[in-house]
N, C-alpha and C positions, 0 to 999 in steps of 0.2 A: 504494500500500500504506500503510495507516494505522499509523503508529508509536505513536500514543497520546501523543505528546509535546506536543501542542497545549495551551498554557496551563500546562504544568508548569514548576516552578522548578528550575533546574540551577545549582549552584555549581561552578565550575571553578578549581582553584588553578593559578597560573602561566599565566593566560590573557591576560596583558598583551602577549603576543607569541608567536611560534613556533607549535608544534603546539597549545598551549593556545588560542591565538587562532583557529586553524583549527577546533578543536572547538567553540568558542563560536559561530562563524558557522554551523557545521553544525547545531547544536542550534537556533539561531535560525531557520534555514530551515524547521525542522520545527514552528515555532510556540512553542517553549519560551521562557521568560523566563530571562535569564542574570544570575547574580551573578558579576561579573568580579573574581577575586582575583589580586593580584600585590603585590609590594613597590614597584613602579614606578607612581607616579601618572600619569606620561606614557603608559606602556603601557596602563594601564587606560582612560584617556581615549580613546586611539586605538581600542581594541577596541570600546568603547561607541559611539563615533561611527560606526564601520563597521556595527555591528548596527542602530543607529537609522536610519542612512541607508538600510538595506535594509528598513525598516519594522518592525523587531523591538523588543523591550523588554529593557533591560539596566540594571543598577545597579552602582555600585562596591562592592567588598568588600575594600578594602585592609587588609592586616595581614601581619605576619611569622608564618608558620605554625609557627615553632619556639616561639612564645610562646602557651601554651594559654589564658591569660587574655585575650589579644588576640583569639584565634580565637573564643572563646566570645562576646565582645562583638560581634564582626563578624557572627557567625551570628544573634545576637539582633537586630541591626540589619537584616539581610536579611529575617528572618522578620517583622519589624515593617513593612517596606516591601512585601514580596511575599506575606506570609501564611504561608509555610512553605518548606522545602527538600525537594523530592521526590527529587532525585538529586545525588550528590556525585561529582565526578571529581577524584581525587588525582593531579594531573599534575606539579606543581612539582618540580623536581629541580636538582641542582647537581653538576657535576664540576669540582673545583678545578684539577686538573692531570692530564695524560695521561702518567703516569710508572710505572715499576716500583715495586712496593710498598716495596721496601727504600729507595727514594729519596723516598718521600712523607713529609710532616710529620704528626705526630700531630694537630696542631691542624686541619690540612686534612681529615683523616679525620673528626674531630668535626663539622666544618661539613657534610660530605656526609651523615653519618648523621642529624644533627639535621634537615636539610631533608627528605631522602628518607624516612627511617623515622619519626622523631618527628613530622614535619609531617603525614604520613599518619595517624598515630595521633591526633594532636591534632584534626585536622579531623573525623575519623570520630567521635571521642568527643563533639565538640560538636553534631553533627547527629543522632546515633543515638537519643537519648531521644525526640525528636520523631517520628522515623520509626517507632519502636516504638509510641508512643502512637497514631499514625494508622494503624498496621498497613499501612504501605506505604513502600517506599524502594528506591532503586537506588544502589549504590556501585560505581564502576569505578576501579580503581587502575592506574596506568601503571607497568609494570616493565620488564624488559629481558631479551633472550635471553642477555646476558652473565652474568646471575645463574643461568641454567638450565644453561648448558653451559661457562661459564668464559670469561674474556677477559683476556689479558695487558694490563697498564697500566690496568686498571680494577678492581683488587682491592677498594678501599674502596667504590667505587660499587656494584659487584656484590654486596658483602656487605650493604649497606644495602637494595638492591632485593630480595635474597634474603629478607631479613626481611619485606619487604612481601608477597612471594609466600606465605610461611608464614602471615602475618596474614590474607591474603585467604581462604585455605582454612579456617582455624580460625574466623574470624568468620562465614563463610557457614554453617557448621554451627550456630553459636550463634543467629543471627538469622533463619534460614530459617523457623522456626515463626511469625515475626511478619510474614511476607510481604515480606521484604527480600532482594533479590538482591545478592550480592557477587561480583564477578568482576575479572579483571585482563586488560589487553591488554599483550602482550609484543612490542614492535617489535624488528626487527633494525636494521641501519644505516639511518638515516633522515636526509634532508637538513634537519635542524633547526638552529637557531642554536647549540645545544651542539655538535653534530657539526662545524659549520662552524668553530667556534672551535678545536676539537681539531685539525682539518686545518690551520688557520692556525699553531698552535703547532708541529705536526709539520713543516710547510714551513719554518718559521724555523729548525728544528734540522737538517734533512737536505737542504734545498734543494728548489726547485720540481720539477725533473725527477724526482728520486727519490720525492717525494711523489706525483706523478702515476702513477709506476710502481706504487707501493704501492696507490693507489686503484684502479687497473685490476685488480690481483690480488684486491682485496676484491670487486670487481664479479663476477669470475669464480667466486667462491665461492658465488654465488647462482644457483640453477637458472634463475630468471627473468631473470638477467643485467641487473638494474637495482637501484639504490639506492632505498629507499622514499621516498615524499613524505608530507608532513604529512596530506594528504587520506586516504591509505591508513589511517593510524592513526585519524583522526577518524571515518571511516566505521564502523570496528569499535566504537568507543566509543559512538557514537550508537545503534547496533544493540543493544548490551548494556544500555543505559539505557532502551530502549524496551519496549513491550508485546510486541514480536515475540520478545523473549528472556525471556519470563516463566518459562520452565521451565529456564533456564540459571543455575546458581549454583555457586560454588566452582571455576570454571574459569579456566585461564590460556591465553588465546587468542593464539597467535603471529601476528604480521603481519610476516613477514620474508622474503618471496620464496623460501621454501624453504631458507633458510640452515641452520636447525636444525630437527629434527623429533623433539623429545623425546617419549617414550612416555607 
C-alpha cells in the first residue's frame, strides 16, 4: 500500500530517543527524509546513524523548542538542506515529577507547559507559512488520554496536553482550506522512556513489590491486557502523515488498548 511518503521531508521533535526515534525509523522505512530534532546531540546522532544504516536520509535539527527564534533558525536550516518540510510531528514532551498537584512546584509546571504546549506552538508557527505557500502539509501532535479523561499525579502535564488537543482542532479548521491536515495521536500507557522513569520514581517511593502490584492493576484496566509499545504509536503517526489519511483532519486518535473510549 503506497503511503505517498517517499521523498517527503518529516521533522520530528524529541526524536533523539524513545517513541520519537521509533517514529523517525518508521517514516524512514517509508522513504521519507527525516529532520531529527532533540536537545541531545548524542541522541540525534544515534537516531541519524540508525536511519542511515538502514539506507535512509536524515539531518540534524537540534534546538530547544521552547525558544521560537531557535526553532525558526532550525527550520530554515532544514529547508535549506532538504528543500522544505512536508510534515511536522510535535512529539517532544516533559514530565518533571509524578506527584499530586498540591505537591508540585510552580517552576516545574512552567517547564512542562513550555515544552509540551509552547514547543508545539513554536514548531507549528515556524513551518506553517511554508506549508500554506505550497498548499500542502501534515501536522501530527502527540497528546495523551490523561488530558481527555483525567489522570491523578499528572495534572500539569495533562493541562499542557489538553491545550495541544484544543490547538489541534482549532488549527485544523483554520488551515484545512490550504490542504493541510492537522491531527493528534493520543496514547494510553506506553513503554516509553518517560513512563519508565515514572515507574522508577514510583518504585523508589513505594518499593518494588508494591510497584509491580500497581503495574498489574494498570494492565488490567486495558481491555487488550497489555501496555502499549512505541511501535503502536509510531504506526498511527505514520498513517496520519501519509496520503492514506488525506480526508482525516481535526481528529484525536487514541492508541490505548481500549483504556479510554471518549465520544
